[in-house]
C-alpha positions, 0 to 999 in steps of 0.5 A: 061895478058893484058897491055896498055902502054901510051908513052908520047913525050920524045923529050925534053932534060931536065929530069924534062920536060919529063912526066912519062910512064903510064902502066895499066895492068890486070892479071886474075886468079892471086893475088899478095898477094896470098890471097885465099877464101877457103870456101864460104857459101851462104844463100838465104832466097828466095830459089834461088840456088846460085852458089858460085864462086870467080874471082881472078884478079890483076890490076895496081894501081896508081904508077909512076916511073921516071928514070934518064938518065945517060950521058956516 
């Protein structure tokens, strides 16, 4: 798994003034949904011998989460 964290400046006291933390990740050979290709047939008119293969990968999407800071 590869991940990239973008940490913005979080020195401000106001919660609204702090931007969210960005995370981008990539997990090769894995799908969260569990979807799989069980059969693949390639028909090539030119006679080229194509090799069927599938690359499974999970990538981050466009999600953002903000957490409130509790004072205790």
